PyMOL Python script that loads the backbone (N, CA, C, O; Angstrom):
from pymol import cmd

cmd.read_pdbstr("""\
ATOM      1  N   MET A   1       0.839  -1.163   0.000  1.00  0.00           N
ATOM      2  CA  MET A   1       0.000   0.000   0.000  1.00  0.00           C
ATOM      3  C   MET A   1       0.894   1.239   0.000  1.00  0.00           C
ATOM      4  O   MET A   1       1.896   1.289   0.713  1.00  0.00           O
ATOM      5  N   VAL A   2       0.534   2.217  -0.787  1.00  0.00           N
ATOM      6  CA  VAL A   2       1.246   3.488  -0.843  1.00  0.00           C
ATOM      7  C   VAL A   2       0.302   4.571  -0.353  1.00  0.00           C
ATOM      8  O   VAL A   2      -0.863   4.615  -0.747  1.00  0.00           O
ATOM      9  N   ARG A   3       0.810   5.445   0.508  1.00  0.00           N
ATOM     10  CA  ARG A   3      -0.004   6.541   1.032  1.00  0.00           C
ATOM     11  C   ARG A   3       0.739   7.835   0.740  1.00  0.00           C
ATOM     12  O   ARG A   3       1.870   8.023   1.187  1.00  0.00           O
ATOM     13  N   LEU A   4       0.101   8.729  -0.014  1.00  0.00           N
ATOM     14  CA  LEU A   4       0.685  10.003  -0.379  1.00  0.00           C
ATOM     15  C   LEU A   4       0.288  11.053   0.644  1.00  0.00           C
ATOM     16  O   LEU A   4      -0.893  11.219   0.947  1.00  0.00           O
ATOM     17  N   MET A   5       1.287  11.768   1.181  1.00  0.00           N
ATOM     18  CA  MET A   5       1.000  12.834   2.135  1.00  0.00           C
ATOM     19  C   MET A   5       1.172  14.161   1.413  1.00  0.00           C
ATOM     20  O   MET A   5       2.215  14.414   0.810  1.00  0.00           O
ATOM     21  N   ILE A   6       0.161  14.998   1.474  1.00  0.00           N
ATOM     22  CA  ILE A   6       0.232  16.317   0.856  1.00  0.00           C
ATOM     23  C   ILE A   6      -0.094  17.383   1.890  1.00  0.00           C
ATOM     24  O   ILE A   6      -0.722  17.091   2.908  1.00  0.00           O
ATOM     25  N   TYR A   7       0.324  18.605   1.639  1.00  0.00           N
ATOM     26  CA  TYR A   7       0.008  19.700   2.545  1.00  0.00           C
ATOM     27  C   TYR A   7      -1.426  20.130   2.289  1.00  0.00           C
ATOM     28  O   TYR A   7      -1.789  20.472   1.164  1.00  0.00           O
ATOM     29  N   ALA A   8      -2.233  20.111   3.331  1.00  0.00           N
ATOM     30  CA  ALA A   8      -3.649  20.467   3.191  1.00  0.00           C
ATOM     31  C   ALA A   8      -3.993  21.673   4.065  1.00  0.00           C
ATOM     32  O   ALA A   8      -5.156  21.868   4.418  1.00  0.00           O
ATOM     33  N   GLY A   9      -3.000  22.476   4.412  1.00  0.00           N
ATOM     34  CA  GLY A   9      -3.251  23.649   5.231  1.00  0.00           C
ATOM     35  C   GLY A   9      -2.971  23.382   6.697  1.00  0.00           C
ATOM     36  O   GLY A   9      -2.603  22.273   7.085  1.00  0.00           O
ATOM     37  N   SER A  10      -3.151  24.411   7.500  1.00  0.00           N
ATOM     38  CA  SER A  10      -2.902  24.306   8.932  1.00  0.00           C
ATOM     39  C   SER A  10      -3.909  23.391   9.610  1.00  0.00           C
ATOM     40  O   SER A  10      -5.038  23.231   9.147  1.00  0.00           O
ATOM     41  N   ALA A  11      -3.480  22.799  10.708  1.00  0.00           N
ATOM     42  CA  ALA A  11      -4.355  21.934  11.503  1.00  0.00           C
ATOM     43  C   ALA A  11      -4.259  22.362  12.958  1.00  0.00           C
ATOM     44  O   ALA A  11      -3.296  23.015  13.360  1.00  0.00           O
ATOM     45  N   ALA A  12      -5.241  21.999  13.728  1.00  0.00           N
ATOM     46  CA  ALA A  12      -5.232  22.304  15.158  1.00  0.00           C
ATOM     47  C   ALA A  12      -4.092  21.547  15.835  1.00  0.00           C
ATOM     48  O   ALA A  12      -3.723  20.457  15.396  1.00  0.00           O
ATOM     49  N   ALA A  13      -3.536  22.116  16.894  1.00  0.00           N
ATOM     50  CA  ALA A  13      -2.417  21.486  17.610  1.00  0.00           C
ATOM     51  C   ALA A  13      -2.773  20.122  18.171  1.00  0.00           C
ATOM     52  O   ALA A  13      -1.896  19.273  18.335  1.00  0.00           O
ATOM     53  N   ASP A  14      -4.059  19.895  18.471  1.00  0.00           N
ATOM     54  CA  ASP A  14      -4.472  18.607  19.029  1.00  0.00           C
ATOM     55  C   ASP A  14      -5.124  17.694  17.993  1.00  0.00           C
ATOM     56  O   ASP A  14      -5.762  16.706  18.356  1.00  0.00           O
ATOM     57  N   ALA A  15      -4.971  18.011  16.716  1.00  0.00           N
ATOM     58  CA  ALA A  15      -5.544  17.181  15.650  1.00  0.00           C
ATOM     59  C   ALA A  15      -4.809  15.841  15.567  1.00  0.00           C
ATOM     60  O   ALA A  15      -3.580  15.796  15.610  1.00  0.00           O
ATOM     61  N   SER A  16      -5.561  14.766  15.449  1.00  0.00           N
ATOM     62  CA  SER A  16      -4.928  13.456  15.302  1.00  0.00           C
ATOM     63  C   SER A  16      -4.558  13.263  13.834  1.00  0.00           C
ATOM     64  O   SER A  16      -4.980  14.030  12.969  1.00  0.00           O
ATOM     65  N   GLY A  17      -3.786  12.256  13.574  1.00  0.00           N
ATOM     66  CA  GLY A  17      -3.384  11.970  12.202  1.00  0.00           C
ATOM     67  C   GLY A  17      -1.896  12.135  12.021  1.00  0.00           C
ATOM     68  O   GLY A  17      -1.203  12.652  12.897  1.00  0.00           O
ATOM     69  N   ALA A  18      -1.410  11.692  10.877  1.00  0.00           N
ATOM     70  CA  ALA A  18       0.010  11.786  10.573  1.00  0.00           C
ATOM     71  C   ALA A  18       0.422  13.246  10.445  1.00  0.00           C
ATOM     72  O   ALA A  18      -0.365  14.087  10.010  1.00  0.00           O
ATOM     73  N   ARG A  19       1.658  13.539  10.826  1.00  0.00           N
ATOM     74  CA  ARG A  19       2.182  14.892  10.681  1.00  0.00           C
ATOM     75  C   ARG A  19       3.684  14.824  10.481  1.00  0.00           C
ATOM     76  O   ARG A  19       4.344  13.888  10.934  1.00  0.00           O
ATOM     77  N   THR A  20       4.208  15.813   9.808  1.00  0.00           N
ATOM     78  CA  THR A  20       5.654  15.924   9.609  1.00  0.00           C
ATOM     79  C   THR A  20       6.097  17.291  10.098  1.00  0.00           C
ATOM     80  O   THR A  20       5.411  18.290   9.883  1.00  0.00           O
ATOM     81  N   SER A  21       7.232  17.328  10.746  1.00  0.00           N
ATOM     82  CA  SER A  21       7.829  18.516  11.353  1.00  0.00           C
ATOM     83  C   SER A  21       6.878  19.191  12.331  1.00  0.00           C
ATOM     84  O   SER A  21       5.830  18.637  12.664  1.00  0.00           O
ATOM     85  N   GLY A  22       7.229  20.361  12.783  1.00  0.00           N
ATOM     86  CA  GLY A  22       6.391  21.037  13.763  1.00  0.00           C
ATOM     87  C   GLY A  22       6.524  20.401  15.129  1.00  0.00           C
ATOM     88  O   GLY A  22       7.631  20.144  15.602  1.00  0.00           O
ATOM     89  N   VAL A  23       5.379  20.146  15.767  1.00  0.00           N
ATOM     90  CA  VAL A  23       5.344  19.598  17.124  1.00  0.00           C
ATOM     91  C   VAL A  23       4.509  18.316  17.110  1.00  0.00           C
ATOM     92  O   VAL A  23       3.443  18.286  16.497  1.00  0.00           O
ATOM     93  N   PRO A  24       4.979  17.252  17.779  1.00  0.00           N
ATOM     94  CA  PRO A  24       4.207  16.008  17.806  1.00  0.00           C
ATOM     95  C   PRO A  24       2.986  16.120  18.718  1.00  0.00           C
ATOM     96  O   PRO A  24       2.967  16.926  19.648  1.00  0.00           O
ATOM     97  N   LEU A  25       1.988  15.317  18.449  1.00  0.00           N
ATOM     98  CA  LEU A  25       0.852  15.163  19.349  1.00  0.00           C
ATOM     99  C   LEU A  25       1.348  14.254  20.475  1.00  0.00           C
ATOM    100  O   LEU A  25       1.719  13.107  20.223  1.00  0.00           O
ATOM    101  N   ALA A  26       1.358  14.752  21.707  1.00  0.00           N
ATOM    102  CA  ALA A  26       1.947  14.002  22.808  1.00  0.00           C
ATOM    103  C   ALA A  26       1.133  14.196  24.081  1.00  0.00           C
ATOM    104  O   ALA A  26       0.398  15.176  24.206  1.00  0.00           O
ATOM    105  N   PRO A  27       1.260  13.263  25.031  1.00  0.00           N
ATOM    106  CA  PRO A  27       0.560  13.396  26.311  1.00  0.00           C
ATOM    107  C   PRO A  27       1.049  14.617  27.092  1.00  0.00           C
ATOM    108  O   PRO A  27       2.105  15.170  26.786  1.00  0.00           O
ATOM    109  N   LEU A  28       0.296  15.028  28.079  1.00  0.00           N
ATOM    110  CA  LEU A  28       0.553  16.235  28.856  1.00  0.00           C
ATOM    111  C   LEU A  28       1.975  16.311  29.424  1.00  0.00           C
ATOM    112  O   LEU A  28       2.620  17.354  29.306  1.00  0.00           O
ATOM    113  N   HIS A  29       2.470  15.252  30.025  1.00  0.00           N
ATOM    114  CA  HIS A  29       3.791  15.285  30.666  1.00  0.00           C
ATOM    115  C   HIS A  29       4.854  14.600  29.804  1.00  0.00           C
ATOM    116  O   HIS A  29       5.768  13.961  30.326  1.00  0.00           O
ATOM    117  N   PHE A  30       4.731  14.737  28.501  1.00  0.00           N
ATOM    118  CA  PHE A  30       5.679  14.154  27.549  1.00  0.00           C
ATOM    119  C   PHE A  30       7.078  14.719  27.791  1.00  0.00           C
ATOM    120  O   PHE A  30       7.253  15.932  27.896  1.00  0.00           O
ATOM    121  N   GLU A  31       8.060  13.842  27.877  1.00  0.00           N
ATOM    122  CA  GLU A  31       9.445  14.266  28.057  1.00  0.00           C
ATOM    123  C   GLU A  31      10.147  14.190  26.704  1.00  0.00           C
ATOM    124  O   GLU A  31      10.276  13.118  26.114  1.00  0.00           O
ATOM    125  N   TRP A  32      10.596  15.345  26.228  1.00  0.00           N
ATOM    126  CA  TRP A  32      11.218  15.420  24.904  1.00  0.00           C
ATOM    127  C   TRP A  32      12.450  14.527  24.861  1.00  0.00           C
ATOM    128  O   TRP A  32      13.281  14.592  25.768  1.00  0.00           O
ATOM    129  N   PRO A  33      12.593  13.677  23.810  1.00  0.00           N
ATOM    130  CA  PRO A  33      13.751  12.777  23.742  1.00  0.00           C
ATOM    131  C   PRO A  33      15.066  13.538  23.570  1.00  0.00           C
ATOM    132  O   PRO A  33      15.121  14.586  22.927  1.00  0.00           O
ATOM    133  N   ARG A  34      16.116  12.981  24.160  1.00  0.00           N
ATOM    134  CA  ARG A  34      17.450  13.567  24.068  1.00  0.00           C
ATOM    135  C   ARG A  34      18.393  12.562  23.416  1.00  0.00           C
ATOM    136  O   ARG A  34      18.207  11.352  23.553  1.00  0.00           O
ATOM    137  N   CYS A  35      19.383  13.052  22.722  1.00  0.00           N
ATOM    138  CA  CYS A  35      20.360  12.223  22.025  1.00  0.00           C
ATOM    139  C   CYS A  35      21.222  11.460  23.029  1.00  0.00           C
ATOM    140  O   CYS A  35      21.659  12.025  24.032  1.00  0.00           O
ATOM    141  N   ARG A  36      21.464  10.190  22.763  1.00  0.00           N
ATOM    142  CA  ARG A  36      22.319   9.372  23.646  1.00  0.00           C
ATOM    143  C   ARG A  36      23.784   9.784  23.547  1.00  0.00           C
ATOM    144  O   ARG A  36      24.558   9.554  24.475  1.00  0.00           O
ATOM    145  N   GLU A  37      24.167  10.393  22.425  1.00  0.00           N
ATOM    146  CA  GLU A  37      25.575  10.760  22.219  1.00  0.00           C
ATOM    147  C   GLU A  37      25.896  12.131  22.812  1.00  0.00           C
ATOM    148  O   GLU A  37      26.794  12.247  23.646  1.00  0.00           O
ATOM    149  N   CYS A  38      25.169  13.174  22.390  1.00  0.00           N
ATOM    150  CA  CYS A  38      25.488  14.545  22.815  1.00  0.00           C
ATOM    151  C   CYS A  38      24.555  15.052  23.916  1.00  0.00           C
ATOM    152  O   CYS A  38      24.794  16.114  24.491  1.00  0.00           O
ATOM    153  N   GLU A  39      23.493  14.298  24.210  1.00  0.00           N
ATOM    154  CA  GLU A  39      22.505  14.623  25.245  1.00  0.00           C
ATOM    155  C   GLU A  39      21.656  15.862  24.934  1.00  0.00           C
ATOM    156  O   GLU A  39      20.940  16.353  25.807  1.00  0.00           O
ATOM    157  N   GLY A  40      21.730  16.366  23.702  1.00  0.00           N
ATOM    158  CA  GLY A  40      20.914  17.505  23.293  1.00  0.00           C
ATOM    159  C   GLY A  40      19.510  17.050  22.909  1.00  0.00           C
ATOM    160  O   GLY A  40      19.302  15.866  22.645  1.00  0.00           O
ATOM    161  N   PRO A  41      18.533  17.978  22.873  1.00  0.00           N
ATOM    162  CA  PRO A  41      17.180  17.615  22.460  1.00  0.00           C
ATOM    163  C   PRO A  41      17.156  17.203  20.993  1.00  0.00           C
ATOM    164  O   PRO A  41      17.848  17.792  20.162  1.00  0.00           O
ATOM    165  N   MET A  42      16.360  16.192  20.683  1.00  0.00           N
ATOM    166  CA  MET A  42      16.300  15.694  19.317  1.00  0.00           C
ATOM    167  C   MET A  42      15.260  16.454  18.504  1.00  0.00           C
ATOM    168  O   MET A  42      14.327  17.032  19.060  1.00  0.00           O
ATOM    169  N   GLN A  43      15.427  16.449  17.190  1.00  0.00           N
ATOM    170  CA  GLN A  43      14.516  17.128  16.278  1.00  0.00           C
ATOM    171  C   GLN A  43      13.359  16.193  15.927  1.00  0.00           C
ATOM    172  O   GLN A  43      13.578  15.030  15.589  1.00  0.00           O
ATOM    173  N   PHE A  44      12.131  16.701  16.009  1.00  0.00           N
ATOM    174  CA  PHE A  44      10.957  15.926  15.620  1.00  0.00           C
ATOM    175  C   PHE A  44      10.891  15.883  14.102  1.00  0.00           C
ATOM    176  O   PHE A  44      10.967  16.921  13.445  1.00  0.00           O
ATOM    177  N   LEU A  45      10.750  14.684  13.544  1.00  0.00           N
ATOM    178  CA  LEU A  45      10.660  14.524  12.092  1.00  0.00           C
ATOM    179  C   LEU A  45       9.245  14.216  11.627  1.00  0.00           C
ATOM    180  O   LEU A  45       8.736  14.860  10.710  1.00  0.00           O
ATOM    181  N   ALA A  46       8.607  13.232  12.258  1.00  0.00           N
ATOM    182  CA  ALA A  46       7.292  12.812  11.775  1.00  0.00           C
ATOM    183  C   ALA A  46       6.545  12.004  12.828  1.00  0.00           C
ATOM    184  O   ALA A  46       7.124  11.494  13.788  1.00  0.00           O
ATOM    185  N   GLN A  47       5.260  11.912  12.613  1.00  0.00           N
ATOM    186  CA  GLN A  47       4.406  11.088  13.466  1.00  0.00           C
ATOM    187  C   GLN A  47       3.444  10.345  12.551  1.00  0.00           C
ATOM    188  O   GLN A  47       2.833  10.943  11.665  1.00  0.00           O
ATOM    189  N   ILE A  48       3.312   9.052  12.764  1.00  0.00           N
ATOM    190  CA  ILE A  48       2.489   8.200  11.906  1.00  0.00           C
ATOM    191  C   ILE A  48       1.452   7.486  12.757  1.00  0.00           C
ATOM    192  O   ILE A  48       1.782   6.935  13.807  1.00  0.00           O
ATOM    193  N   CYS A  49       0.217   7.493  12.317  1.00  0.00           N
ATOM    194  CA  CYS A  49      -0.849   6.741  12.990  1.00  0.00           C
ATOM    195  C   CYS A  49      -0.658   5.271  12.649  1.00  0.00           C
ATOM    196  O   CYS A  49      -0.635   4.906  11.473  1.00  0.00           O
ATOM    197  N   LEU A  50      -0.524   4.433  13.656  1.00  0.00           N
ATOM    198  CA  LEU A  50      -0.301   3.006  13.405  1.00  0.00           C
ATOM    199  C   LEU A  50      -1.472   2.374  12.664  1.00  0.00           C
ATOM    200  O   LEU A  50      -1.280   1.423  11.907  1.00  0.00           O
ATOM    201  N   ALA A  51      -2.679   2.886  12.870  1.00  0.00           N
ATOM    202  CA  ALA A  51      -3.852   2.350  12.172  1.00  0.00           C
ATOM    203  C   ALA A  51      -3.748   2.567  10.668  1.00  0.00           C
ATOM    204  O   ALA A  51      -4.326   1.799   9.898  1.00  0.00           O
ATOM    205  N   ASP A  52      -3.013   3.612  10.226  1.00  0.00           N
ATOM    206  CA  ASP A  52      -2.823   3.839   8.790  1.00  0.00           C
ATOM    207  C   ASP A  52      -1.944   2.755   8.178  1.00  0.00           C
ATOM    208  O   ASP A  52      -2.133   2.379   7.021  1.00  0.00           O
ATOM    209  N   ALA A  53      -0.989   2.255   8.949  1.00  0.00           N
ATOM    210  CA  ALA A  53      -0.076   1.226   8.464  1.00  0.00           C
ATOM    211  C   ALA A  53      -0.625  -0.173   8.664  1.00  0.00           C
ATOM    212  O   ALA A  53      -0.372  -1.065   7.854  1.00  0.00           O
ATOM    213  N   ASP A  54      -1.378  -0.372   9.745  1.00  0.00           N
ATOM    214  CA  ASP A  54      -1.912  -1.685  10.075  1.00  0.00           C
ATOM    215  C   ASP A  54      -3.319  -1.515  10.645  1.00  0.00           C
ATOM    216  O   ASP A  54      -3.472  -1.290  11.846  1.00  0.00           O
ATOM    217  N   PRO A  55      -4.352  -1.620   9.799  1.00  0.00           N
ATOM    218  CA  PRO A  55      -5.729  -1.443  10.294  1.00  0.00           C
ATOM    219  C   PRO A  55      -5.990  -2.326  11.513  1.00  0.00           C
ATOM    220  O   PRO A  55      -5.617  -3.498  11.538  1.00  0.00           O
ATOM    221  N   GLY A  56      -6.628  -1.750  12.504  1.00  0.00           N
ATOM    222  CA  GLY A  56      -6.883  -2.475  13.745  1.00  0.00           C
ATOM    223  C   GLY A  56      -5.891  -2.119  14.836  1.00  0.00           C
ATOM    224  O   GLY A  56      -6.138  -2.378  16.014  1.00  0.00           O
ATOM    225  N   SER A  57      -4.760  -1.523  14.445  1.00  0.00           N
ATOM    226  CA  SER A  57      -3.771  -1.078  15.426  1.00  0.00           C
ATOM    227  C   SER A  57      -4.190   0.271  15.984  1.00  0.00           C
ATOM    228  O   SER A  57      -5.027   0.963  15.404  1.00  0.00           O
ATOM    229  N   ALA A  58      -3.604   0.636  17.110  1.00  0.00           N
ATOM    230  CA  ALA A  58      -3.885   1.940  17.715  1.00  0.00           C
ATOM    231  C   ALA A  58      -2.577   2.566  18.161  1.00  0.00           C
ATOM    232  O   ALA A  58      -1.601   1.860  18.415  1.00  0.00           O
ATOM    233  N   GLY A  59      -2.551   3.865  18.255  1.00  0.00           N
ATOM    234  CA  GLY A  59      -1.382   4.574  18.751  1.00  0.00           C
ATOM    235  C   GLY A  59      -0.673   5.347  17.663  1.00  0.00           C
ATOM    236  O   GLY A  59      -1.076   5.345  16.500  1.00  0.00           O
ATOM    237  N   LEU A  60       0.396   6.010  18.074  1.00  0.00           N
ATOM    238  CA  LEU A  60       1.197   6.834  17.182  1.00  0.00           C
ATOM    239  C   LEU A  60       2.656   6.411  17.248  1.00  0.00           C
ATOM    240  O   LEU A  60       3.144   6.028  18.311  1.00  0.00           O
ATOM    241  N   LEU A  61       3.344   6.478  16.137  1.00  0.00           N
ATOM    242  CA  LEU A  61       4.777   6.256  16.074  1.00  0.00           C
ATOM    243  C   LEU A  61       5.406   7.617  15.830  1.00  0.00           C
ATOM    244  O   LEU A  61       5.152   8.240  14.800  1.00  0.00           O
ATOM    245  N   SER A  62       6.230   8.089  16.772  1.00  0.00           N
ATOM    246  CA  SER A  62       6.890   9.383  16.642  1.00  0.00           C
ATOM    247  C   SER A  62       8.352   9.161  16.294  1.00  0.00           C
ATOM    248  O   SER A  62       9.010   8.305  16.885  1.00  0.00           O
ATOM    249  N   ILE A  63       8.864   9.927  15.337  1.00  0.00           N
ATOM    250  CA  ILE A  63      10.224   9.749  14.838  1.00  0.00           C
ATOM    251  C   ILE A  63      11.033  11.014  15.128  1.00  0.00           C
ATOM    252  O   ILE A  63      10.639  12.115  14.744  1.00  0.00           O
ATOM    253  N   PHE A  64      12.169  10.843  15.812  1.00  0.00           N
ATOM    254  CA  PHE A  64      13.054  11.940  16.170  1.00  0.00           C
ATOM    255  C   PHE A  64      14.461  11.619  15.688  1.00  0.00           C
ATOM    256  O   PHE A  64      14.807  10.452  15.502  1.00  0.00           O
ATOM    257  N   MET A  65      15.281  12.666  15.484  1.00  0.00           N
ATOM    258  CA  MET A  65      16.655  12.478  15.031  1.00  0.00           C
ATOM    259  C   MET A  65      17.523  13.602  15.595  1.00  0.00           C
ATOM    260  O   MET A  65      17.077  14.745  15.688  1.00  0.00           O
ATOM    261  N   CYS A  66      18.745  13.281  15.968  1.00  0.00           N
ATOM    262  CA  CYS A  66      19.655  14.296  16.487  1.00  0.00           C
ATOM    263  C   CYS A  66      20.193  15.148  15.339  1.00  0.00           C
ATOM    264  O   CYS A  66      20.677  14.627  14.334  1.00  0.00           O
ATOM    265  N   GLN A  67      20.101  16.464  15.506  1.00  0.00           N
ATOM    266  CA  GLN A  67      20.682  17.401  14.548  1.00  0.00           C
ATOM    267  C   GLN A  67      21.445  18.493  15.286  1.00  0.00           C
ATOM    268  O   GLN A  67      21.651  19.581  14.747  1.00  0.00           O
ATOM    269  N   ASN A  68      21.865  18.210  16.513  1.00  0.00           N
ATOM    270  CA  ASN A  68      22.565  19.196  17.320  1.00  0.00           C
ATOM    271  C   ASN A  68      23.965  19.502  16.814  1.00  0.00           C
ATOM    272  O   ASN A  68      24.376  20.662  16.768  1.00  0.00           O
ATOM    273  N   GLU A  69      24.688  18.474  16.440  1.00  0.00           N
ATOM    274  CA  GLU A  69      26.037  18.622  15.901  1.00  0.00           C
ATOM    275  C   GLU A  69      26.097  17.756  14.648  1.00  0.00           C
ATOM    276  O   GLU A  69      26.709  16.688  14.667  1.00  0.00           O
ATOM    277  N   PRO A  70      25.465  18.203  13.549  1.00  0.00           N
ATOM    278  CA  PRO A  70      25.364  17.360  12.348  1.00  0.00           C
ATOM    279  C   PRO A  70      26.688  16.717  11.960  1.00  0.00           C
ATOM    280  O   PRO A  70      27.718  17.380  11.838  1.00  0.00           O
ATOM    281  N   GLY A  71      26.622  15.401  11.770  1.00  0.00           N
ATOM    282  CA  GLY A  71      27.792  14.625  11.376  1.00  0.00           C
ATOM    283  C   GLY A  71      28.583  14.057  12.545  1.00  0.00           C
ATOM    284  O   GLY A  71      29.404  13.162  12.344  1.00  0.00           O
ATOM    285  N   LEU A  72      28.359  14.551  13.768  1.00  0.00           N
ATOM    286  CA  LEU A  72      29.135  14.081  14.907  1.00  0.00           C
ATOM    287  C   LEU A  72      28.420  12.982  15.681  1.00  0.00           C
ATOM    288  O   LEU A  72      29.074  12.093  16.227  1.00  0.00           O
ATOM    289  N   CYS A  73      27.105  13.021  15.741  1.00  0.00           N
ATOM    290  CA  CYS A  73      26.345  11.961  16.399  1.00  0.00           C
ATOM    291  C   CYS A  73      25.971  10.925  15.339  1.00  0.00           C
ATOM    292  O   CYS A  73      25.665  11.272  14.198  1.00  0.00           O
ATOM    293  N   GLU A  74      25.999   9.673  15.725  1.00  0.00           N
ATOM    294  CA  GLU A  74      25.734   8.610  14.762  1.00  0.00           C
ATOM    295  C   GLU A  74      24.233   8.395  14.589  1.00  0.00           C
ATOM    296  O   GLU A  74      23.709   7.340  14.942  1.00  0.00           O
ATOM    297  N   GLU A  75      23.542   9.401  14.042  1.00  0.00           N
ATOM    298  CA  GLU A  75      22.101   9.311  13.890  1.00  0.00           C
ATOM    299  C   GLU A  75      21.649   8.272  12.871  1.00  0.00           C
ATOM    300  O   GLU A  75      20.470   7.920  12.849  1.00  0.00           O
ATOM    301  N   TRP A  76      22.528   7.780  12.044  1.00  0.00           N
ATOM    302  CA  TRP A  76      22.173   6.743  11.073  1.00  0.00           C
ATOM    303  C   TRP A  76      22.098   5.361  11.710  1.00  0.00           C
ATOM    304  O   TRP A  76      21.552   4.437  11.106  1.00  0.00           O
ATOM    305  N   GLU A  77      22.643   5.199  12.930  1.00  0.00           N
ATOM    306  CA  GLU A  77      22.587   3.930  13.645  1.00  0.00           C
ATOM    307  C   GLU A  77      21.312   3.873  14.473  1.00  0.00           C
ATOM    308  O   GLU A  77      21.018   4.810  15.215  1.00  0.00           O
ATOM    309  N   ALA A  78      20.555   2.796  14.358  1.00  0.00           N
ATOM    310  CA  ALA A  78      19.270   2.670  15.044  1.00  0.00           C
ATOM    311  C   ALA A  78      19.373   2.794  16.565  1.00  0.00           C
ATOM    312  O   ALA A  78      18.466   3.342  17.192  1.00  0.00           O
ATOM    313  N   ALA A  79      20.449   2.302  17.171  1.00  0.00           N
ATOM    314  CA  ALA A  79      20.576   2.325  18.622  1.00  0.00           C
ATOM    315  C   ALA A  79      21.509   3.433  19.113  1.00  0.00           C
ATOM    316  O   ALA A  79      21.856   3.463  20.293  1.00  0.00           O
ATOM    317  N   ALA A  80      21.911   4.326  18.241  1.00  0.00           N
ATOM    318  CA  ALA A  80      22.810   5.423  18.621  1.00  0.00           C
ATOM    319  C   ALA A  80      22.103   6.759  18.364  1.00  0.00           C
ATOM    320  O   ALA A  80      21.011   6.801  17.796  1.00  0.00           O
ATOM    321  N   GLY A  81      22.741   7.831  18.788  1.00  0.00           N
ATOM    322  CA  GLY A  81      22.222   9.163  18.501  1.00  0.00           C
ATOM    323  C   GLY A  81      20.854   9.421  19.057  1.00  0.00           C
ATOM    324  O   GLY A  81      20.310  10.511  18.879  1.00  0.00           O
TER     325      GLY A  81
END
""", "prot")
cmd.dss("prot")
cmd.show_as("cartoon", "prot")
cmd.util.cbc("prot")
cmd.orient("prot")
């Protein structure tokens, strides 16, 4: 299955659904992830509704990446950065 994401204008901060950049939809006391290498705050990249990928599933997958010192943290390694 292929799903095309297009810009459809602004959305409310508490709107559910997939999103890229900006701010993730998160619980009230959400603790922003920090890089394991440099300990700086990570950059939010995207959020995907699990039900979009697997009907019947629930929840959100949030994707973050370190961009504090580009090239110095091993952000390409799944268990690093």
